[in-house]
N, C-alpha and C positions, 0 to 999 in steps of 0.2 A: 653071283652078287659080290662075293669077296674079290673076284678078279676086277670088277668094275671099281670097287672102293680102292684097290691098290693102283689102278690105272689113273685115277684122278690126280694124286700128287705128282705122278710122273708127267702128265699132261700140263699141270700147272707150272712145273719147272721148265718144261720146253717152251711154253708160252712166254714166261718171264725172261728166259734167255734170248728168245727171238726179239722181244721188245727192246732189250738192252743193246742188241746188236743192230737195231734198225739204223738205216743211213741217216746222217744229219739232215736238217732242213736245208732245202736249196735256197739260194738267194741271200744268204747272210754276208757279213763282212768277210772278205778274203784277206787273210793275214799272210804277209810275206815273212816266211819262216827262215831267216838267214841271220848272219851276225850283224851287229850294230853298224859296222863299217860298210857292209854290203847294202844295208837299208839306206844309209846316207848316200851311197853312190847311186842307187836306183832313184832316190828322190831328186838328186841333182840332175841325173840324165833325163828324167821325165818332167822336171820343173814342177814338182808337186810337193805340197806340205806333207808332213808325216803325222799320222795318228799313232800315238804310242800308249799302250796299256802296260802298266807294271802291276803285277799281281803276286799273290803268294798261294802256294798249293793248298794251304790249310784255311784260306780265307773264304768264308761263306758268301759274302756279297760278291766276291770275284767270281765264284762258281755260278751264281745267279746271273750276273752280267754276261758271262760267257754263254750260258744256256739260253737265256731269254732275249737279251738286247742285241748281242752280237749275231744271233741267228735270224733276226727280224729282216724280212724282205726289203722293207723301205730303208732301214738303216744300211743294209748291204748295198742297195742301189746308190744311196747318197755317198757313203764312204768309199766304195769301190771307184766311183767316178772322180772324186775330189782329192783323195789322199793315198799315200802309200801307208798301209796299215801294218802294224807289227805289235807283237806282244812278247814280254819277257817276264820270267819269274824273277822277282826282285831279290831272291836268295840263292840264285844259281847263275853261273857264267857271266855273260855280258849284263844280265839283269842286276847283279850286285853293283857293278860300276855305274849303271844308269841310276839306280836307287840312290847311290851316294852323290852322284853328279847333280841330280835334280832335288836332292835333300827331301825325299818323300817322307811324309809323316804318318802314312797309313796306306792301306790297300782297300780297293783298287785305286791306283793313281793314274789318271788319264791326262795326256798331254797332246796338244796340237803344236807342232814345231815347224819352223820354216825348213826349206830344203837343206839348210846348213846345220840344222839341229838346235836352233835358238828357239826358246819358248815363246809361243804366241798366246796361249791360254792353257789353264789347267783346271782339273776337277778332281775332287777326292770323294770316293764312295760310289755306291750303286746309282746308275741312271737307267730309267726306262728307255726303250727304243726311241720314243718321241723326244725325251730329254737329251739323249745322245745326239740325235740329228740336230737339235737346236744348239747344242754345244759346238758341233762342227760348223754350223752356219755362222755362229757368232765369231768364230776364229777367222773364217774367210772374210768377214766384213771388216776386220781390223786392218 
């Protein structure tokens, strides 16, 4: 009986670690993880607008957006077809320059830019997957 009681916490730790290491949901937004200049070059080459997410590592709504909305299958299908998507920490590397350039007032800051990097539309704060798709659709209509 004592062995079983000792085994329960060990099994619990194993199960929790396995859940944390589970692969991400398939079908979400695929982010192009390169420098800002490389993102611009890709957008120009493919003649696609840019979806830019500027976040902060400590930002709760940013984490929720990344976990829930960006992993949504429908959002992924729409954004992967219509945009070059990229994401930068506004407090690190190219993200600092982008946060200053676009004068962000908070996180997450979402932008749809033309292929040259000019702002088409912006949104500040958390968006559900459906709201995110609507945000992208509105930018394309402009």
